C-alpha positions in Angstrom: 5.0 18.3 2.2 1.5 19.8 0.3 -0.5 18.1 -1.8 0.6 19.8 -5.2 4.5 18.3 -4.2 4.8 15.5 -6.5 6.2 13.2 -3.6 9.4 12.0 -3.3 11.7 9.1 -5.7 10.7 5.4 -4.3 7.8 6.3 -2.5 4.4 5.4 -2.1 1.6 4.6 0.0 -1.4 2.1 0.5 -5.0 2.8 -0.4 -7.1 2.9 2.6 -8.1 -1.0 3.8 -11.0 -2.4 4.9 -11.7 -5.4 7.7 -8.8 -7.3 9.1 -7.0 -10.8 9.0 -7.2 -13.4 6.3 -10.5 -10.7 4.6 -8.9 -6.8 4.9 -8.0 -6.2 1.6 -7.8 -2.2 -1.0 -11.6 -0.5 -0.1 -12.9 -0.4 -3.7 -14.3 2.4 -3.8 -10.3 4.4 -2.5 -9.4 2.7 -5.4 -8.2 5.0 -8.7 -7.6 3.9 -12.0 -3.7 5.3 -10.7 -3.8 2.5 -8.4 -2.7 -0.8 -9.7 -0.4 -2.3 -12.9 -2.1 -1.7 -16.8 -0.5 -6.1 -17.8 -2.0 -5.6 -21.2 -1.2 -9.3 -22.0 -2.8 -10.4 -19.2 -5.6 -12.6 -21.6 -3.6 -13.4 -24.2 -1.0 -15.0 -21.4 -4.3 -16.8 -20.0 -5.5 -18.0 -22.4 -1.7 -20.1 -23.1 -1.4 -20.9 -20.1 -5.4 -23.0 -20.4 -3.6 -24.6 -23.0 -0.5 -25.7 -21.8 -2.1 -27.2 -18.4 -4.7 -28.6 -21.2 -1.9 -30.4 -22.9 -0.3 -31.7 -20.0 -3.3 -33.2 -19.2 -3.5 -35.4 -21.3 
């Protein structure tokens, strides 16, 4: 498949990885804005989760 052709639906390729075993991770230099997930509500969810945890600890 040529680089200028779009990928077929349902196909994905993982970025390059570094390390082995438990310390294997994606190479930060190989990541771009197109890698990962957008989760705009993450901060609000984290704060709500923390408040609920504090209430349940009391």
